[in-house]
C-alpha positions in Angstrom: 57.4 31.6 102.7 57.9 34.5 100.3 61.5 35.8 100.3 61.1 39.5 100.2 64.8 40.0 99.6 64.5 38.7 96.1 62.9 41.0 93.5 60.0 39.4 91.6 60.7 38.3 88.1 59.9 40.8 85.4 58.7 39.9 81.9 58.2 42.1 78.9 54.5 42.8 77.9 53.7 40.6 74.9 50.4 42.0 73.6 48.6 45.3 73.9 45.0 45.4 72.5 43.1 48.5 71.4 39.4 49.1 71.1 38.9 50.4 67.6 36.0 52.8 66.9 33.2 52.1 64.5 32.7 54.9 62.0 29.2 56.4 61.3 28.2 59.5 59.3 25.5 61.8 60.5 22.9 63.1 58.0 24.8 66.4 57.6 28.0 64.6 56.8 29.8 64.8 60.1 32.1 61.8 60.6 31.4 60.2 63.9 33.7 57.6 65.5 32.2 55.5 68.3 34.1 53.4 70.9 31.2 51.5 72.4 32.6 50.1 75.6 32.3 50.3 79.4 29.9 49.0 82.0 28.5 52.3 83.2 25.6 54.1 81.5 27.9 57.0 80.8 29.1 58.6 77.5 31.5 61.3 76.4 30.8 63.0 73.2 33.5 65.3 71.7 32.8 67.8 69.0 36.3 68.6 67.6 36.6 71.5 65.2 39.6 72.4 63.0 40.8 75.9 63.7 40.4 78.2 60.6 41.0 81.7 59.4 44.3 82.3 61.2 45.0 86.0 61.5 48.2 87.1 63.2 46.7 90.4 64.1 43.9 88.7 66.0 45.7 85.8 67.7 43.1 85.2 70.4 40.0 84.7 68.3 39.9 80.9 68.4 40.9 80.8 72.0 38.3 83.3 73.2 35.5 81.7 71.1 36.3 78.3 72.6 36.3 79.6 76.2 33.1 81.6 75.7 31.1 79.3 73.4 28.9 78.1 76.3 28.4 81.5 77.9 25.0 82.4 76.4 22.8 81.8 73.4 19.9 83.7 71.9 17.6 81.8 74.3 19.7 80.9 77.3 22.0 82.9 79.6 25.3 81.4 80.8 23.6 80.7 84.2 20.7 78.9 82.5 23.0 76.8 80.5 24.9 75.8 83.6 21.7 75.1 85.5 20.3 72.8 82.8 23.6 70.9 82.5 23.8 70.5 86.3 20.2 69.4 86.5 20.8 66.4 84.4 24.1 65.5 86.1 26.0 66.3 83.0 29.3 68.2 82.5 30.4 70.5 79.7 34.1 71.2 79.0 35.8 73.2 76.3 39.4 72.6 75.2 41.5 74.8 73.0 44.5 73.7 71.0 46.5 75.4 68.3 45.3 73.0 65.6 41.8 72.0 66.9 39.3 73.2 69.5 36.7 70.9 71.2 33.5 71.0 73.1 33.0 67.9 75.3 29.8 66.6 76.8 29.8 64.0 79.6 26.3 62.7 80.4 24.3 59.7 81.5 22.8 57.8 78.6 19.2 58.3 80.0 19.5 62.1 79.8 21.1 62.2 76.3 17.8 63.3 74.6 17.3 66.2 77.1 20.9 67.5 77.2 21.9 67.3 73.5 19.5 70.1 72.5 21.3 72.4 74.9 24.6 71.5 73.2 23.0 72.1 69.8 22.0 75.5 70.9 25.5 76.3 72.1 27.0 75.2 68.8 24.5 77.2 66.7 23.3 80.1 68.7 26.1 81.3 70.9 26.1 85.1 71.1 29.1 86.0 73.3 27.4 88.6 75.4 29.5 91.7 76.1 29.2 91.1 79.9 30.7 87.6 79.6 33.4 88.8 77.2 34.3 91.6 79.7 34.6 89.0 82.5 36.8 86.8 80.3 39.1 89.6 79.3 39.5 90.8 82.9 40.2 87.3 84.2 42.6 86.4 81.5 44.6 89.6 81.9 44.9 89.0 85.6 46.0 85.5 85.0 48.6 86.7 82.5 49.8 89.3 84.9 50.3 86.6 87.6 51.9 84.2 85.2 54.4 86.8 84.0 55.9 86.6 87.5 56.6 82.9 87.1 59.9 81.9 85.6 58.7 78.6 84.1 55.8 80.4 82.3 58.2 83.0 80.9 60.7 80.3 79.7 57.9 78.4 78.0 56.4 81.5 76.4 59.8 82.8 75.0 60.8 79.3 73.9 57.6 78.8 71.9 58.0 82.2 70.3 61.6 81.6 69.4 60.7 78.3 67.8 57.5 79.1 66.0 57.3 82.9 65.7 54.0 84.6 65.2 52.0 81.4 64.4 49.3 79.8 66.6 52.1 77.7 68.2 54.3 80.6 69.3 52.5 83.9 69.2 53.7 86.2 72.0 50.5 87.1 73.7 50.3 90.4 75.6 47.6 92.0 77.7 46.7 94.4 74.8 45.7 91.4 72.7 42.8 90.7 75.1 41.8 94.4 75.0 41.4 94.1 71.2 38.8 91.3 71.4 35.3 92.4 70.4 32.0 90.6 70.2 31.4 91.1 66.4 34.7 89.5 65.5 34.1 86.6 67.8 30.7 86.0 66.3 32.2 86.1 62.8 34.8 83.5 63.8 32.3 81.3 65.5 30.0 81.3 62.5 32.9 80.4 60.2 34.6 77.7 62.4 31.9 75.9 64.4 30.2 74.3 61.4 29.6 70.7 60.5 32.2 70.7 57.7 35.0 71.4 60.2 33.7 69.0 62.8 34.6 65.5 63.8 32.7 63.7 66.6 34.4 61.1 68.8 32.2 59.2 71.2 33.3 56.9 74.0 31.2 54.9 76.5 28.0 52.9 76.3 26.7 54.1 73.0 24.5 51.9 70.8 22.0 52.2 68.0 19.5 54.1 70.1 22.0 56.7 71.3 23.3 57.2 67.8 19.7 57.8 66.6 19.3 60.5 69.2 22.6 62.1 68.2 21.7 62.1 64.5 18.2 63.5 65.2 19.4 66.4 67.3 22.7 67.2 65.7 22.8 65.5 62.3 19.5 66.5 60.8 19.0 70.2 61.6 22.7 71.4 61.6 23.7 72.4 58.0 27.0 73.3 56.3 27.4 77.0 55.6 30.9 78.1 56.6 32.9 80.7 54.7 36.4 79.9 55.9 39.9 78.9 55.0 42.1 76.3 56.5 44.9 77.6 58.7 48.1 78.3 56.7 51.3 79.6 58.1 55.0 79.2 57.7 57.1 78.1 60.7 60.6 79.8 60.6 63.7 77.7 60.0 65.3 77.1 63.5 68.6 78.8 63.9 69.2 78.1 67.6 70.6 80.5 70.1 70.3 81.7 73.6 67.5 83.8 75.1 67.8 85.2 78.6 64.8 86.7 80.5 66.2 88.8 83.4 64.5 88.2 86.8 67.0 89.7 89.3 65.0 88.8 92.4 64.7 85.1 91.5 66.2 82.4 93.6 65.6 79.8 90.9 66.0 79.9 87.1 63.7 78.1 84.6 65.4 76.4 81.7 63.7 75.4 78.5 65.7 74.2 75.6 65.1 72.2 72.4 64.5 72.4 68.7 62.0 71.6 66.0 61.6 67.9 65.3 59.3 65.5 63.4 55.6 64.9 63.8 54.0 61.6 64.7 53.5 60.7 61.1 57.3 60.5 60.4 58.8 57.0 60.3 61.4 57.9 62.9 58.9 59.1 65.5 58.6 55.9 67.5 62.4 55.5 67.7 62.8 59.1 68.7 60.3 58.4 71.5 62.5 55.6 72.9 65.5 57.9 72.7 63.6 60.6 74.5 62.6 58.2 77.2 66.3 57.4 77.8 67.2 61.1 77.9 64.4 62.5 80.1 61.1 60.7 79.6 60.6 59.0 82.9 61.8 59.2 86.5 64.7 56.9 86.0 66.0 58.9 82.9 69.5 60.1 82.5 68.6 63.7 83.1 66.9 62.9 86.4 69.8 60.6 87.5 72.3 63.3 86.8 70.7 66.7 87.5 68.5 65.6 90.4 69.9 62.5 92.0 73.6 63.1 91.5 74.0 66.9 91.4 71.0 67.9 93.4 70.3 70.9 91.2 66.6 70.4 90.9 63.5 68.5 92.1 62.6 67.5 88.6 63.7 67.6 85.0 62.3 66.0 81.9 62.2 66.0 78.2 59.4 65.3 75.7 58.6 65.3 72.0 55.4 67.1 71.1 53.6 66.3 67.9 51.6 69.1 66.2 49.6 68.9 63.0 52.4 69.1 60.5 55.5 69.5 62.7 56.9 68.5 66.1 59.4 69.7 68.6 61.7 68.3 71.3 62.2 70.1 74.5 63.9 69.8 77.9 62.5 71.7 80.9 63.5 72.2 84.5 64.0 74.8 87.3 67.2 75.0 89.1 68.9 77.2 91.7 70.1 80.4 90.1 73.6 79.8 91.3 73.9 76.4 89.6 72.1 77.3 86.3 75.2 77.3 84.2 76.4 74.1 85.7 73.0 72.5 85.0 73.1 73.6 81.4 76.6 72.0 81.1 75.4 68.7 82.5 72.4 68.7 80.1 74.7 69.3 77.2 76.9 66.4 78.5 74.0 64.0 78.5 73.0 65.0 75.0 76.6 64.4 73.8 76.9 61.0 75.5 73.8 59.8 73.6 75.5 60.8 70.3 78.8 59.1 71.2 78.1 56.0 73.3 75.7 53.1 73.0 72.9 52.7 75.5 73.7 49.7 77.7 71.4 46.6 77.5 70.1 46.8 81.1 69.2 50.4 80.7 67.5 49.8 77.3 65.5 46.8 78.7 64.3 49.0 81.6 63.2 51.7 79.1 61.4 49.1 77.0 59.5 47.7 80.0 58.6 51.2 81.2 57.3 52.3 77.8 55.3 49.2 77.2 53.9 49.3 80.7 53.0 53.0 80.3 51.2 52.2 77.0 49.2 49.4 78.6 48.4 51.5 81.7 47.1 54.3 79.6 44.3 52.1 78.2 42.2 51.8 81.3 38.8 52.8 80.0 36.8 53.7 76.9 37.8 57.4 77.2 41.5 56.6 77.1 41.0 54.3 74.1 39.3 57.3 72.4 42.2 59.5 73.2 44.6 57.0 71.6 42.4 57.0 68.5 42.4 60.8 68.3 46.2 60.9 68.5 46.5 58.9 65.3 43.4 60.1 63.4 44.4 63.8 63.5 47.9 62.8 62.5 46.6 61.1 59.4 47.5 57.6 60.7 45.8 54.3 61.4 46.3 51.7 64.1 49.3 50.2 62.3 51.1 53.2 63.8 50.7 51.6 67.3 51.9 48.2 65.9 55.0 49.9 64.6 55.5 51.8 67.9 55.2 48.7 70.0 57.5 46.8 67.6 60.1 49.6 67.7 60.1 49.7 71.5 60.6 46.0 71.7 63.3 45.7 69.0 65.2 49.0 68.5 68.9 48.6 68.9 71.4 50.7 70.8 73.2 51.5 67.5 69.9 52.8 66.0 69.4 55.0 69.1 72.8 56.5 68.6 72.1 57.2 65.0 68.8 59.0 65.9 70.7 61.0 68.6 73.3 62.1 66.0 70.5 63.1 63.6 68.0 64.8 65.9 70.0 66.0 68.9 72.0 68.6 67.1 72.7 71.1 69.8 73.9 73.7 67.4 70.3 74.1 66.4 68.9 74.1 69.9 67.2 77.2 71.3 68.1 77.7 75.0 65.8 79.9 77.1 66.7 80.8 80.7 64.3 82.9 82.8 65.8 84.0 86.1 68.7 85.7 87.8 71.8 86.2 85.7 
């Protein structure tokens, strides 16, 4: 009989396999990467555009265009677009990021020939009607007004601005920025940015020769290059650290967000820094959770992460704590950072982190879409699949001494920016 008082034996994951895409090129030169996998007749097609023409005086252009791109063309209203997409059981989604913006189509294979012309019209003939723009501005201003009452939003907003200044990563958006949006400028940005030369297509799902032929016929042949644009260029200020306090006298809780600029995914130290971050605050059993939540009871949750952007990265710690224990929580966070720089991580803790990270990697590869997401992470960082080989090898083999060296190098708290939003 099974003895349930004995924990099952655990073993380290030995091998993790990735489905690598096949590269095609449409007739108009768009590079298309296809992960042909899955059992269902379903496909996701992502049109990913590099953001261009950054203008600090018009910080919302790329965001607004991405949100409104499927809200009306020269031939179709927003309602008609939605009706056509729904009729075929498809789904359209837009996604904005500081480096790229995307338009995603989910559809059954059998309806690909009918739904792609709608997407082509969106990418070529969007007109950004004044009525739709007005609704967008009103909704966004209301959402901003609501969010400005939330401590975690304020901490995140001020932290990004302190780290990145008036760049796409940190611009301090205000309600007046929405009021300055106008249709003519959105049209100008759309015509410059949403062009084949700025586009990469990533396809995931059941997608063979027949489906590629439809994609090339509808998108690759009639859509021509014609953009007049410049790649985004901006300077991120050198981090100087310091404290920022956002006064919220009625708050019962304070939001903490602290961290510093770090390295992007393309840096050789990035996999090791990911392991170090996992020890610090990257999973439920992390040191920050064990101390701030389990031992002290200051919060329901606390975590840390390393974000990789196009040419830079940043490390941050985030939590919300009772206003009366905010200073104590900050002290405990500083203590955990110091311990990582002074002491070696124990073998049992390190083995637990290794198993967690390898399991999380394996668990994240559940379908064709997730394999496509893993490809995008390396492709837009200028990397290949050998990055994942190095990552997995680092997780399996990195030493406690190397983790301490990384902590001493990258966890320099004199360079940290600390933002607290709440009651003083």
